mmCIF file of the N, C-alpha and C atoms, coordinates in Angstrom:
data_MODEL
# 
_entry.id   MODEL 
# 
loop_
_atom_site.group_PDB 
_atom_site.id 
_atom_site.type_symbol 
_atom_site.label_atom_id 
_atom_site.label_alt_id 
_atom_site.label_comp_id 
_atom_site.label_asym_id 
_atom_site.label_entity_id 
_atom_site.label_seq_id 
_atom_site.pdbx_PDB_ins_code 
_atom_site.Cartn_x 
_atom_site.Cartn_y 
_atom_site.Cartn_z 
_atom_site.occupancy 
_atom_site.B_iso_or_equiv 
_atom_site.pdbx_formal_charge 
_atom_site.auth_seq_id 
_atom_site.auth_comp_id 
_atom_site.auth_asym_id 
_atom_site.auth_atom_id 
_atom_site.pdbx_PDB_model_num 
ATOM 1   N N  . MET A 1 1  ? 177.268 72.059 156.011 1.00 0.00 ? 1  MET A N  1 
ATOM 2   C CA . MET A 1 1  ? 176.243 71.104 155.626 1.00 0.00 ? 1  MET A CA 1 
ATOM 3   C C  . MET A 1 1  ? 174.931 71.863 155.457 1.00 0.00 ? 1  MET A C  1 
ATOM 4   N N  . LYS A 1 2  ? 174.256 71.611 154.394 1.00 0.00 ? 2  LYS A N  1 
ATOM 5   C CA . LYS A 1 2  ? 172.906 72.128 154.205 1.00 0.00 ? 2  LYS A CA 1 
ATOM 6   C C  . LYS A 1 2  ? 171.934 71.035 154.620 1.00 0.00 ? 2  LYS A C  1 
ATOM 7   N N  . TYR A 1 3  ? 170.924 71.402 155.396 1.00 0.00 ? 3  TYR A N  1 
ATOM 8   C CA . TYR A 1 3  ? 170.000 70.408 155.935 1.00 0.00 ? 3  TYR A CA 1 
ATOM 9   C C  . TYR A 1 3  ? 168.626 71.032 156.080 1.00 0.00 ? 3  TYR A C  1 
ATOM 10  N N  . THR A 1 4  ? 167.626 70.298 155.688 1.00 0.00 ? 4  THR A N  1 
ATOM 11  C CA . THR A 1 4  ? 166.239 70.651 155.932 1.00 0.00 ? 4  THR A CA 1 
ATOM 12  C C  . THR A 1 4  ? 165.574 69.444 156.574 1.00 0.00 ? 4  THR A C  1 
ATOM 13  N N  . SER A 1 5  ? 164.953 69.653 157.704 1.00 0.00 ? 5  SER A N  1 
ATOM 14  C CA . SER A 1 5  ? 164.302 68.560 158.419 1.00 0.00 ? 5  SER A CA 1 
ATOM 15  C C  . SER A 1 5  ? 163.120 68.021 157.622 1.00 0.00 ? 5  SER A C  1 
ATOM 16  N N  . PRO A 1 6  ? 162.865 66.717 157.726 1.00 0.00 ? 6  PRO A N  1 
ATOM 17  C CA . PRO A 1 6  ? 161.634 66.185 157.133 1.00 0.00 ? 6  PRO A CA 1 
ATOM 18  C C  . PRO A 1 6  ? 160.425 66.904 157.728 1.00 0.00 ? 6  PRO A C  1 
ATOM 19  N N  . LYS A 1 7  ? 159.354 66.918 156.988 1.00 0.00 ? 7  LYS A N  1 
ATOM 20  C CA . LYS A 1 7  ? 158.118 67.551 157.441 1.00 0.00 ? 7  LYS A CA 1 
ATOM 21  C C  . LYS A 1 7  ? 157.385 66.618 158.400 1.00 0.00 ? 7  LYS A C  1 
ATOM 22  N N  . PRO A 1 8  ? 156.488 67.176 159.227 1.00 0.00 ? 8  PRO A N  1 
ATOM 23  C CA . PRO A 1 8  ? 155.723 66.334 160.150 1.00 0.00 ? 8  PRO A CA 1 
ATOM 24  C C  . PRO A 1 8  ? 155.021 65.174 159.449 1.00 0.00 ? 8  PRO A C  1 
ATOM 25  N N  . GLU A 1 9  ? 154.483 65.426 158.263 1.00 0.00 ? 9  GLU A N  1 
ATOM 26  C CA . GLU A 1 9  ? 153.804 64.339 157.548 1.00 0.00 ? 9  GLU A CA 1 
ATOM 27  C C  . GLU A 1 9  ? 154.785 63.241 157.129 1.00 0.00 ? 9  GLU A C  1 
ATOM 28  N N  . ASP A 1 10 ? 156.047 63.606 156.884 1.00 0.00 ? 10 ASP A N  1 
ATOM 29  C CA . ASP A 1 10 ? 157.062 62.594 156.567 1.00 0.00 ? 10 ASP A CA 1 
ATOM 30  C C  . ASP A 1 10 ? 157.284 61.676 157.773 1.00 0.00 ? 10 ASP A C  1 
ATOM 31  N N  . PHE A 1 11 ? 157.350 62.276 158.956 1.00 0.00 ? 11 PHE A N  1 
ATOM 32  C CA . PHE A 1 11 ? 157.536 61.471 160.171 1.00 0.00 ? 11 PHE A CA 1 
ATOM 33  C C  . PHE A 1 11 ? 156.308 60.616 160.465 1.00 0.00 ? 11 PHE A C  1 
ATOM 34  N N  . ARG A 1 12 ? 155.129 61.162 160.246 1.00 0.00 ? 12 ARG A N  1 
ATOM 35  C CA . ARG A 1 12 ? 153.908 60.373 160.457 1.00 0.00 ? 12 ARG A CA 1 
ATOM 36  C C  . ARG A 1 12 ? 153.873 59.192 159.485 1.00 0.00 ? 12 ARG A C  1 
ATOM 37  N N  . GLN A 1 13 ? 154.273 59.426 158.234 1.00 0.00 ? 13 GLN A N  1 
ATOM 38  C CA . GLN A 1 13 ? 154.288 58.350 157.243 1.00 0.00 ? 13 GLN A CA 1 
ATOM 39  C C  . GLN A 1 13 ? 155.304 57.277 157.620 1.00 0.00 ? 13 GLN A C  1 
ATOM 40  N N  . LEU A 1 14 ? 156.479 57.696 158.082 1.00 0.00 ? 14 LEU A N  1 
ATOM 41  C CA . LEU A 1 14 ? 157.491 56.731 158.500 1.00 0.00 ? 14 LEU A CA 1 
ATOM 42  C C  . LEU A 1 14 ? 156.967 55.867 159.646 1.00 0.00 ? 14 LEU A C  1 
ATOM 43  N N  . LYS A 1 15 ? 156.325 56.498 160.617 1.00 0.00 ? 15 LYS A N  1 
ATOM 44  C CA . LYS A 1 15 ? 155.748 55.764 161.741 1.00 0.00 ? 15 LYS A CA 1 
ATOM 45  C C  . LYS A 1 15 ? 154.733 54.745 161.246 1.00 0.00 ? 15 LYS A C  1 
ATOM 46  N N  . ASP A 1 16 ? 153.873 55.152 160.318 1.00 0.00 ? 16 ASP A N  1 
ATOM 47  C CA . ASP A 1 16 ? 152.876 54.235 159.758 1.00 0.00 ? 16 ASP A CA 1 
ATOM 48  C C  . ASP A 1 16 ? 153.549 53.104 158.984 1.00 0.00 ? 16 ASP A C  1 
ATOM 49  N N  . ASP A 1 17 ? 154.544 53.451 158.160 1.00 0.00 ? 17 ASP A N  1 
ATOM 50  C CA . ASP A 1 17 ? 155.245 52.440 157.365 1.00 0.00 ? 17 ASP A CA 1 
ATOM 51  C C  . ASP A 1 17 ? 155.923 51.400 158.254 1.00 0.00 ? 17 ASP A C  1 
ATOM 52  N N  . LEU A 1 18 ? 156.491 51.862 159.357 1.00 0.00 ? 18 LEU A N  1 
ATOM 53  C CA . LEU A 1 18 ? 157.187 50.951 160.270 1.00 0.00 ? 18 LEU A CA 1 
ATOM 54  C C  . LEU A 1 18 ? 156.236 50.240 161.229 1.00 0.00 ? 18 LEU A C  1 
ATOM 55  N N  . GLU A 1 19 ? 154.973 50.700 161.247 1.00 0.00 ? 19 GLU A N  1 
ATOM 56  C CA . GLU A 1 19 ? 153.953 50.133 162.140 1.00 0.00 ? 19 GLU A CA 1 
ATOM 57  C C  . GLU A 1 19 ? 154.429 50.145 163.586 1.00 0.00 ? 19 GLU A C  1 
ATOM 58  N N  . ARG A 1 20 ? 154.891 51.321 164.029 1.00 0.00 ? 20 ARG A N  1 
ATOM 59  C CA . ARG A 1 20 ? 155.393 51.474 165.393 1.00 0.00 ? 20 ARG A CA 1 
ATOM 60  C C  . ARG A 1 20 ? 154.565 52.496 166.150 1.00 0.00 ? 20 ARG A C  1 
ATOM 61  N N  . THR A 1 21 ? 154.615 52.396 167.456 1.00 0.00 ? 21 THR A N  1 
ATOM 62  C CA . THR A 1 21 ? 153.945 53.370 168.306 1.00 0.00 ? 21 THR A CA 1 
ATOM 63  C C  . THR A 1 21 ? 154.831 54.614 168.436 1.00 0.00 ? 21 THR A C  1 
ATOM 64  N N  . GLY A 1 22 ? 154.262 55.656 169.008 1.00 0.00 ? 22 GLY A N  1 
ATOM 65  C CA . GLY A 1 22 ? 155.046 56.855 169.272 1.00 0.00 ? 22 GLY A CA 1 
ATOM 66  C C  . GLY A 1 22 ? 156.207 56.574 170.213 1.00 0.00 ? 22 GLY A C  1 
ATOM 67  N N  . GLU A 1 23 ? 155.973 55.738 171.216 1.00 0.00 ? 23 GLU A N  1 
ATOM 68  C CA . GLU A 1 23 ? 157.048 55.360 172.148 1.00 0.00 ? 23 GLU A CA 1 
ATOM 69  C C  . GLU A 1 23 ? 158.166 54.616 171.418 1.00 0.00 ? 23 GLU A C  1 
ATOM 70  N N  . GLN A 1 24 ? 157.795 53.730 170.511 1.00 0.00 ? 24 GLN A N  1 
ATOM 71  C CA . GLN A 1 24 ? 158.798 52.982 169.748 1.00 0.00 ? 24 GLN A CA 1 
ATOM 72  C C  . GLN A 1 24 ? 159.586 53.906 168.821 1.00 0.00 ? 24 GLN A C  1 
ATOM 73  N N  . MET A 1 25 ? 158.912 54.896 168.249 1.00 0.00 ? 25 MET A N  1 
ATOM 74  C CA . MET A 1 25 ? 159.605 55.859 167.383 1.00 0.00 ? 25 MET A CA 1 
ATOM 75  C C  . MET A 1 25 ? 160.556 56.717 168.216 1.00 0.00 ? 25 MET A C  1 
ATOM 76  N N  . ALA A 1 26 ? 160.118 57.096 169.406 1.00 0.00 ? 26 ALA A N  1 
ATOM 77  C CA . ALA A 1 26 ? 160.989 57.871 170.293 1.00 0.00 ? 26 ALA A CA 1 
ATOM 78  C C  . ALA A 1 26 ? 162.245 57.073 170.621 1.00 0.00 ? 26 ALA A C  1 
ATOM 79  N N  . ASP A 1 27 ? 162.088 55.787 170.894 1.00 0.00 ? 27 ASP A N  1 
ATOM 80  C CA . ASP A 1 27 ? 163.229 54.923 171.181 1.00 0.00 ? 27 ASP A CA 1 
ATOM 81  C C  . ASP A 1 27 ? 164.146 54.818 169.961 1.00 0.00 ? 27 ASP A C  1 
ATOM 82  N N  . LEU A 1 28 ? 163.571 54.675 168.794 1.00 0.00 ? 28 LEU A N  1 
ATOM 83  C CA . LEU A 1 28 ? 164.355 54.563 167.563 1.00 0.00 ? 28 LEU A CA 1 
ATOM 84  C C  . LEU A 1 28 ? 165.232 55.791 167.347 1.00 0.00 ? 28 LEU A C  1 
ATOM 85  N N  . PHE A 1 29 ? 164.673 56.973 167.601 1.00 0.00 ? 29 PHE A N  1 
ATOM 86  C CA . PHE A 1 29 ? 165.405 58.210 167.345 1.00 0.00 ? 29 PHE A CA 1 
ATOM 87  C C  . PHE A 1 29 ? 166.137 58.745 168.574 1.00 0.00 ? 29 PHE A C  1 
ATOM 88  N N  . GLY A 1 30 ? 165.998 58.055 169.700 1.00 0.00 ? 30 GLY A N  1 
ATOM 89  C CA . GLY A 1 30 ? 166.724 58.459 170.890 1.00 0.00 ? 30 GLY A CA 1 
ATOM 90  C C  . GLY A 1 30 ? 166.188 59.718 171.548 1.00 0.00 ? 30 GLY A C  1 
ATOM 91  N N  . VAL A 1 31 ? 164.870 59.945 171.434 1.00 0.00 ? 31 VAL A N  1 
ATOM 92  C CA . VAL A 1 31 ? 164.269 61.085 172.125 1.00 0.00 ? 31 VAL A CA 1 
ATOM 93  C C  . VAL A 1 31 ? 163.539 60.585 173.367 1.00 0.00 ? 31 VAL A C  1 
ATOM 94  N N  . ALA A 1 32 ? 163.173 61.502 174.246 1.00 0.00 ? 32 ALA A N  1 
ATOM 95  C CA . ALA A 1 32 ? 162.717 61.171 175.594 1.00 0.00 ? 32 ALA A CA 1 
ATOM 96  C C  . ALA A 1 32 ? 161.500 60.255 175.675 1.00 0.00 ? 32 ALA A C  1 
ATOM 97  N N  . GLY A 1 33 ? 160.574 60.328 174.757 1.00 0.00 ? 33 GLY A N  1 
ATOM 98  C CA . GLY A 1 33 ? 159.390 59.482 174.833 1.00 0.00 ? 33 GLY A CA 1 
ATOM 99  C C  . GLY A 1 33 ? 158.378 59.866 173.772 1.00 0.00 ? 33 GLY A C  1 
ATOM 100 N N  . GLY A 1 34 ? 157.228 59.204 173.833 1.00 0.00 ? 34 GLY A N  1 
ATOM 101 C CA . GLY A 1 34 ? 156.187 59.433 172.837 1.00 0.00 ? 34 GLY A CA 1 
ATOM 102 C C  . GLY A 1 34 ? 155.735 60.876 172.763 1.00 0.00 ? 34 GLY A C  1 
ATOM 103 N N  . GLN A 1 35 ? 155.667 61.542 173.915 1.00 0.00 ? 35 GLN A N  1 
ATOM 104 C CA . GLN A 1 35 ? 155.260 62.945 173.923 1.00 0.00 ? 35 GLN A CA 1 
ATOM 105 C C  . GLN A 1 35 ? 156.285 63.792 173.172 1.00 0.00 ? 35 GLN A C  1 
ATOM 106 N N  . GLN A 1 36 ? 157.553 63.506 173.366 1.00 0.00 ? 36 GLN A N  1 
ATOM 107 C CA . GLN A 1 36 ? 158.618 64.222 172.650 1.00 0.00 ? 36 GLN A CA 1 
ATOM 108 C C  . GLN A 1 36 ? 158.525 63.925 171.155 1.00 0.00 ? 36 GLN A C  1 
ATOM 109 N N  . TRP A 1 37 ? 158.290 62.674 170.796 1.00 0.00 ? 37 TRP A N  1 
ATOM 110 C CA . TRP A 1 37 ? 158.165 62.300 169.387 1.00 0.00 ? 37 TRP A CA 1 
ATOM 111 C C  . TRP A 1 37 ? 157.047 63.089 168.719 1.00 0.00 ? 37 TRP A C  1 
ATOM 112 N N  . ARG A 1 38 ? 155.916 63.243 169.399 1.00 0.00 ? 38 ARG A N  1 
ATOM 113 C CA . ARG A 1 38 ? 154.768 63.950 168.819 1.00 0.00 ? 38 ARG A CA 1 
ATOM 114 C C  . ARG A 1 38 ? 155.097 65.398 168.476 1.00 0.00 ? 38 ARG A C  1 
ATOM 115 N N  . LYS A 1 39 ? 156.083 65.974 169.131 1.00 0.00 ? 39 LYS A N  1 
ATOM 116 C CA . LYS A 1 39 ? 156.476 67.353 168.812 1.00 0.00 ? 39 LYS A CA 1 
ATOM 117 C C  . LYS A 1 39 ? 157.020 67.461 167.390 1.00 0.00 ? 39 LYS A C  1 
ATOM 118 N N  . TYR A 1 40 ? 157.507 66.347 166.850 1.00 0.00 ? 40 TYR A N  1 
ATOM 119 C CA . TYR A 1 40 ? 158.030 66.343 165.479 1.00 0.00 ? 40 TYR A CA 1 
ATOM 120 C C  . TYR A 1 40 ? 156.950 66.032 164.447 1.00 0.00 ? 40 TYR A C  1 
ATOM 121 N N  . THR A 1 41 ? 155.804 65.554 164.907 1.00 0.00 ? 41 THR A N  1 
ATOM 122 C CA . THR A 1 41 ? 154.782 65.080 163.964 1.00 0.00 ? 41 THR A CA 1 
ATOM 123 C C  . THR A 1 41 ? 153.558 65.972 163.859 1.00 0.00 ? 41 THR A C  1 
ATOM 124 N N  . GLY A 1 42 ? 153.529 67.079 164.578 1.00 0.00 ? 42 GLY A N  1 
ATOM 125 C CA . GLY A 1 42 ? 152.364 67.940 164.436 1.00 0.00 ? 42 GLY A CA 1 
ATOM 126 C C  . GLY A 1 42 ? 152.241 68.981 165.511 1.00 0.00 ? 42 GLY A C  1 
ATOM 127 N N  . GLY A 1 43 ? 151.003 69.408 165.715 1.00 0.00 ? 43 GLY A N  1 
ATOM 128 C CA . GLY A 1 43 ? 150.735 70.482 166.647 1.00 0.00 ? 43 GLY A CA 1 
ATOM 129 C C  . GLY A 1 43 ? 150.787 71.823 165.935 1.00 0.00 ? 43 GLY A C  1 
ATOM 130 N N  . GLU A 1 44 ? 150.573 72.877 166.696 1.00 0.00 ? 44 GLU A N  1 
ATOM 131 C CA . GLU A 1 44 ? 150.583 74.222 166.117 1.00 0.00 ? 44 GLU A CA 1 
ATOM 132 C C  . GLU A 1 44 ? 151.930 74.602 165.538 1.00 0.00 ? 44 GLU A C  1 
ATOM 133 N N  . THR A 1 45 ? 152.974 74.281 166.259 1.00 0.00 ? 45 THR A N  1 
ATOM 134 C CA . THR A 1 45 ? 154.328 74.606 165.795 1.00 0.00 ? 45 THR A CA 1 
ATOM 135 C C  . THR A 1 45 ? 155.212 73.368 165.924 1.00 0.00 ? 45 THR A C  1 
ATOM 136 N N  . PRO A 1 46 ? 155.152 72.490 164.923 1.00 0.00 ? 46 PRO A N  1 
ATOM 137 C CA . PRO A 1 46 ? 155.960 71.269 164.991 1.00 0.00 ? 46 PRO A CA 1 
ATOM 138 C C  . PRO A 1 46 ? 157.448 71.598 165.094 1.00 0.00 ? 46 PRO A C  1 
ATOM 139 N N  . ARG A 1 47 ? 158.145 70.783 165.841 1.00 0.00 ? 47 ARG A N  1 
ATOM 140 C CA . ARG A 1 47 ? 159.580 70.945 166.018 1.00 0.00 ? 47 ARG A CA 1 
ATOM 141 C C  . ARG A 1 47 ? 160.314 70.338 164.826 1.00 0.00 ? 47 ARG A C  1 
ATOM 142 N N  . GLU A 1 48 ? 161.370 71.003 164.375 1.00 0.00 ? 48 GLU A N  1 
ATOM 143 C CA . GLU A 1 48 ? 162.230 70.428 163.345 1.00 0.00 ? 48 GLU A CA 1 
ATOM 144 C C  . GLU A 1 48 ? 163.219 69.485 164.019 1.00 0.00 ? 48 GLU A C  1 
ATOM 145 N N  . MET A 1 49 ? 163.486 68.359 163.370 1.00 0.00 ? 49 MET A N  1 
ATOM 146 C CA . MET A 1 49 ? 164.423 67.394 163.926 1.00 0.00 ? 49 MET A CA 1 
ATOM 147 C C  . MET A 1 49 ? 165.838 67.770 163.504 1.00 0.00 ? 49 MET A C  1 
ATOM 148 N N  . SER A 1 50 ? 166.741 67.772 164.468 1.00 0.00 ? 50 SER A N  1 
ATOM 149 C CA . SER A 1 50 ? 168.140 68.080 164.163 1.00 0.00 ? 50 SER A CA 1 
ATOM 150 C C  . SER A 1 50 ? 168.726 66.964 163.305 1.00 0.00 ? 50 SER A C  1 
ATOM 151 N N  . PRO A 1 51 ? 169.741 67.294 162.519 1.00 0.00 ? 51 PRO A N  1 
ATOM 152 C CA . PRO A 1 51 ? 170.350 66.251 161.687 1.00 0.00 ? 51 PRO A CA 1 
ATOM 153 C C  . PRO A 1 51 ? 170.965 65.124 162.510 1.00 0.00 ? 51 PRO A C  1 
ATOM 154 N N  . GLN A 1 52 ? 171.443 65.428 163.720 1.00 0.00 ? 52 GLN A N  1 
ATOM 155 C CA . GLN A 1 52 ? 172.049 64.398 164.557 1.00 0.00 ? 52 GLN A CA 1 
ATOM 156 C C  . GLN A 1 52 ? 171.017 63.369 164.996 1.00 0.00 ? 52 GLN A C  1 
ATOM 157 N N  . ILE A 1 53 ? 169.839 63.833 165.367 1.00 0.00 ? 53 ILE A N  1 
ATOM 158 C CA . ILE A 1 53 ? 168.787 62.908 165.793 1.00 0.00 ? 53 ILE A CA 1 
ATOM 159 C C  . ILE A 1 53 ? 168.319 62.076 164.607 1.00 0.00 ? 53 ILE A C  1 
ATOM 160 N N  . LEU A 1 54 ? 168.126 62.728 163.468 1.00 0.00 ? 54 LEU A N  1 
ATOM 161 C CA . LEU A 1 54 ? 167.696 62.002 162.276 1.00 0.00 ? 54 LEU A CA 1 
ATOM 162 C C  . LEU A 1 54 ? 168.755 60.983 161.858 1.00 0.00 ? 54 LEU A C  1 
ATOM 163 N N  . PHE A 1 55 ? 170.018 61.367 161.921 1.00 0.00 ? 55 PHE A N  1 
ATOM 164 C CA . PHE A 1 55 ? 171.104 60.455 161.558 1.00 0.00 ? 55 PHE A CA 1 
ATOM 165 C C  . PHE A 1 55 ? 171.088 59.220 162.448 1.00 0.00 ? 55 PHE A C  1 
ATOM 166 N N  . PHE A 1 56 ? 170.889 59.417 163.750 1.00 0.00 ? 56 PHE A N  1 
ATOM 167 C CA . PHE A 1 56 ? 170.859 58.298 164.697 1.00 0.00 ? 56 PHE A CA 1 
ATOM 168 C C  . PHE A 1 56 ? 169.743 57.323 164.337 1.00 0.00 ? 56 PHE A C  1 
ATOM 169 N N  . GLY A 1 57 ? 168.540 57.846 164.104 1.00 0.00 ? 57 GLY A N  1 
ATOM 170 C CA . GLY A 1 57 ? 167.418 56.978 163.755 1.00 0.00 ? 57 GLY A CA 1 
ATOM 171 C C  . GLY A 1 57 ? 167.626 56.287 162.423 1.00 0.00 ? 57 GLY A C  1 
ATOM 172 N N  . ALA A 1 58 ? 168.120 57.027 161.447 1.00 0.00 ? 58 ALA A N  1 
ATOM 173 C CA . ALA A 1 58 ? 168.359 56.446 160.122 1.00 0.00 ? 58 ALA A CA 1 
ATOM 174 C C  . ALA A 1 58 ? 169.434 55.362 160.188 1.00 0.00 ? 58 ALA A C  1 
ATOM 175 N N  . ALA A 1 59 ? 170.464 55.593 160.995 1.00 0.00 ? 59 ALA A N  1 
ATOM 176 C CA . ALA A 1 59 ? 171.521 54.589 161.146 1.00 0.00 ? 59 ALA A CA 1 
ATOM 177 C C  . ALA A 1 59 ? 170.955 53.309 161.740 1.00 0.00 ? 59 ALA A C  1 
ATOM 178 N N  . LYS A 1 60 ? 170.084 53.439 162.737 1.00 0.00 ? 60 LYS A N  1 
ATOM 179 C CA . LYS A 1 60 ? 169.497 52.253 163.346 1.00 0.00 ? 60 LYS A CA 1 
ATOM 180 C C  . LYS A 1 60 ? 168.606 51.500 162.363 1.00 0.00 ? 60 LYS A C  1 
ATOM 181 N N  . LEU A 1 61 ? 168.016 52.223 161.419 1.00 0.00 ? 61 LEU A N  1 
ATOM 182 C CA . LEU A 1 61 ? 167.190 51.565 160.406 1.00 0.00 ? 61 LEU A CA 1 
ATOM 183 C C  . LEU A 1 61 ? 168.024 50.957 159.281 1.00 0.00 ? 61 LEU A C  1 
ATOM 184 N N  . ALA A 1 62 ? 169.138 51.601 158.931 1.00 0.00 ? 62 ALA A N  1 
ATOM 185 C CA . ALA A 1 62 ? 169.892 51.210 157.742 1.00 0.00 ? 62 ALA A CA 1 
ATOM 186 C C  . ALA A 1 62 ? 171.036 50.237 158.006 1.00 0.00 ? 62 ALA A C  1 
ATOM 187 N N  . LEU A 1 63 ? 171.652 50.327 159.179 1.00 0.00 ? 63 LEU A N  1 
ATOM 188 C CA . LEU A 1 63 ? 172.827 49.502 159.449 1.00 0.00 ? 63 LEU A CA 1 
ATOM 189 C C  . LEU A 1 63 ? 172.450 48.126 159.976 1.00 0.00 ? 63 LEU A C  1 
ATOM 190 N N  . THR A 1 64 ? 173.272 47.157 159.670 1.00 0.00 ? 64 THR A N  1 
ATOM 191 C CA . THR A 1 64 ? 173.092 45.836 160.256 1.00 0.00 ? 64 THR A CA 1 
ATOM 192 C C  . THR A 1 64 ? 173.483 45.921 161.736 1.00 0.00 ? 64 THR A C  1 
ATOM 193 N N  . PRO A 1 65 ? 173.081 44.951 162.542 1.00 0.00 ? 65 PRO A N  1 
ATOM 194 C CA . PRO A 1 65 ? 173.497 44.967 163.948 1.00 0.00 ? 65 PRO A CA 1 
ATOM 195 C C  . PRO A 1 65 ? 175.023 45.033 164.113 1.00 0.00 ? 65 PRO A C  1 
ATOM 196 N N  . ASP A 1 66 ? 175.763 44.332 163.269 1.00 0.00 ? 66 ASP A N  1 
ATOM 197 C CA . ASP A 1 66 ? 177.225 44.372 163.361 1.00 0.00 ? 66 ASP A CA 1 
ATOM 198 C C  . ASP A 1 66 ? 177.772 45.752 163.013 1.00 0.00 ? 66 ASP A C  1 
ATOM 199 N N  . GLU A 1 67 ? 177.211 46.373 161.990 1.00 0.00 ? 67 GLU A N  1 
ATOM 200 C CA . GLU A 1 67 ? 177.661 47.718 161.604 1.00 0.00 ? 67 GLU A CA 1 
ATOM 201 C C  . GLU A 1 67 ? 177.351 48.728 162.703 1.00 0.00 ? 67 GLU A C  1 
ATOM 202 N N  . LEU A 1 68 ? 176.175 48.630 163.276 1.00 0.00 ? 68 LEU A N  1 
ATOM 203 C CA . LEU A 1 68 ? 175.801 49.538 164.353 1.00 0.00 ? 68 LEU A CA 1 
ATOM 204 C C  . LEU A 1 68 ? 176.709 49.323 165.556 1.00 0.00 ? 68 LEU A C  1 
ATOM 205 N N  . GLU A 1 69 ? 177.022 48.096 165.867 1.00 0.00 ? 69 GLU A N  1 
ATOM 206 C CA . GLU A 1 69 ? 177.921 47.811 166.979 1.00 0.00 ? 69 GLU A CA 1 
ATOM 207 C C  . GLU A 1 69 ? 179.307 48.385 166.716 1.00 0.00 ? 69 GLU A C  1 
ATOM 208 N N  . ARG A 1 70 ? 179.738 48.373 165.472 1.00 0.00 ? 70 ARG A N  1 
ATOM 209 C CA . ARG A 1 70 ? 181.030 48.963 165.125 1.00 0.00 ? 70 ARG A CA 1 
ATOM 210 C C  . ARG A 1 70 ? 181.051 50.460 165.446 1.00 0.00 ? 70 ARG A C  1 
ATOM 211 N N  . VAL A 1 71 ? 179.969 51.149 165.129 1.00 0.00 ? 71 VAL A N  1 
ATOM 212 C CA . VAL A 1 71 ? 179.861 52.579 165.440 1.00 0.00 ? 71 VAL A CA 1 
ATOM 213 C C  . VAL A 1 71 ? 179.843 52.788 166.957 1.00 0.00 ? 71 VAL A C  1 
ATOM 214 N N  . LEU A 1 72 ? 179.043 51.979 167.662 1.00 0.00 ? 72 LEU A N  1 
ATOM 215 C CA . LEU A 1 72 ? 178.979 52.100 169.118 1.00 0.00 ? 72 LEU A CA 1 
ATOM 216 C C  . LEU A 1 72 ? 180.334 51.820 169.754 1.00 0.00 ? 72 LEU A C  1 
ATOM 217 N N  . SER A 1 73 ? 181.059 50.862 169.209 1.00 0.00 ? 73 SER A N  1 
ATOM 218 C CA . SER A 1 73 ? 182.405 50.563 169.714 1.00 0.00 ? 73 SER A CA 1 
ATOM 219 C C  . SER A 1 73 ? 183.326 51.760 169.534 1.00 0.00 ? 73 SER A C  1 
ATOM 220 N N  . LYS A 1 74 ? 183.212 52.438 168.411 1.00 0.00 ? 74 LYS A N  1 
ATOM 221 C CA . LYS A 1 74 ? 184.025 53.631 168.174 1.00 0.00 ? 74 LYS A CA 1 
ATOM 222 C C  . LYS A 1 74 ? 183.651 54.724 169.171 1.00 0.00 ? 74 LYS A C  1 
ATOM 223 N N  . MET A 1 75 ? 182.370 54.871 169.457 1.00 0.00 ? 75 MET A N  1 
ATOM 224 C CA . MET A 1 75 ? 181.926 55.855 170.445 1.00 0.00 ? 75 MET A CA 1 
ATOM 225 C C  . MET A 1 75 ? 182.529 55.541 171.813 1.00 0.00 ? 75 MET A C  1 
ATOM 226 N N  . ARG A 1 76 ? 182.536 54.255 172.165 1.00 0.00 ? 76 ARG A N  1 
ATOM 227 C CA . ARG A 1 76 ? 183.117 53.841 173.450 1.00 0.00 ? 76 ARG A CA 1 
ATOM 228 C C  . ARG A 1 76 ? 184.623 54.091 173.474 1.00 0.00 ? 76 ARG A C  1 
ATOM 229 N N  . GLU A 1 77 ? 185.276 53.816 172.343 1.00 0.00 ? 77 GLU A N  1 
ATOM 230 C CA . GLU A 1 77 ? 186.706 54.040 172.222 1.00 0.00 ? 77 GLU A CA 1 
ATOM 231 C C  . GLU A 1 77 ? 187.038 55.522 172.458 1.00 0.00 ? 77 GLU A C  1 
ATOM 232 N N  . ILE A 1 78 ? 186.160 56.397 172.008 1.00 0.00 ? 78 ILE A N  1 
ATOM 233 C CA . ILE A 1 78 ? 186.356 57.838 172.186 1.00 0.00 ? 78 ILE A CA 1 
ATOM 234 C C  . ILE A 1 78 ? 186.113 58.245 173.641 1.00 0.00 ? 78 ILE A C  1 
ATOM 235 N N  . GLY A 1 79 ? 185.357 57.431 174.371 1.00 0.00 ? 79 GLY A N  1 
ATOM 236 C CA . GLY A 1 79 ? 185.149 57.719 175.785 1.00 0.00 ? 79 GLY A CA 1 
ATOM 237 C C  . GLY A 1 79 ? 183.702 57.700 176.241 1.00 0.00 ? 79 GLY A C  1 
ATOM 238 N N  . ALA A 1 80 ? 182.773 57.410 175.345 1.00 0.00 ? 80 ALA A N  1 
ATOM 239 C CA . ALA A 1 80 ? 181.365 57.388 175.718 1.00 0.00 ? 80 ALA A CA 1 
ATOM 240 C C  . ALA A 1 80 ? 181.012 56.113 176.453 1.00 0.00 ? 80 ALA A C  1 
ATOM 241 N N  . ASN A 1 81 ? 179.970 56.198 177.250 1.00 0.00 ? 81 ASN A N  1 
ATOM 242 C CA . ASN A 1 81 ? 179.352 55.028 177.858 1.00 0.00 ? 81 ASN A CA 1 
ATOM 243 C C  . ASN A 1 81 ? 177.989 54.925 177.198 1.00 0.00 ? 81 ASN A C  1 
ATOM 244 N N  . VAL A 1 82 ? 177.799 53.929 176.347 1.00 0.00 ? 82 VAL A N  1 
ATOM 245 C CA . VAL A 1 82 ? 176.556 53.835 175.586 1.00 0.00 ? 82 VAL A CA 1 
ATOM 246 C C  . VAL A 1 82 ? 176.062 52.392 175.556 1.00 0.00 ? 82 VAL A C  1 
ATOM 247 N N  . ASP A 1 83 ? 174.771 52.241 175.801 1.00 0.00 ? 83 ASP A N  1 
ATOM 248 C CA . ASP A 1 83 ? 174.110 50.947 175.745 1.00 0.00 ? 83 ASP A CA 1 
ATOM 249 C C  . ASP A 1 83 ? 172.707 51.188 175.191 1.00 0.00 ? 83 ASP A C  1 
ATOM 250 N N  . LEU A 1 84 ? 172.394 50.661 174.039 1.00 0.00 ? 84 LEU A N  1 
ATOM 251 C CA . LEU A 1 84 ? 171.098 50.918 173.401 1.00 0.00 ? 84 LEU A CA 1 
ATOM 252 C C  . LEU A 1 84 ? 169.976 50.105 174.013 1.00 0.00 ? 84 LEU A C  1 
ATOM 253 N N  . ASP A 1 85 ? 170.292 49.104 174.833 1.00 0.00 ? 85 ASP A N  1 
ATOM 254 C CA . ASP A 1 85 ? 169.238 48.309 175.470 1.00 0.00 ? 85 ASP A CA 1 
ATOM 255 C C  . ASP A 1 85 ? 168.653 49.134 176.539 1.00 0.00 ? 85 ASP A C  1 
# 
């Protein structure tokens, strides 16, 4: 797979478009918190987001609740314990 992470300005724009806080964006992408989210949006050496983290956030934005539950059910079937609440 070839992958290039979105740029920090792309993440800042997404946050603005969604009208969410840094904490809410961290929750959306499954990262530890607002401070962790900010590492992707700027600073001296912004962190690149892995494709897995981006995929998780994009799935939560793109899939219906039923579709997302189908994926979570498959994860549980494989052996994971997962609860997004």
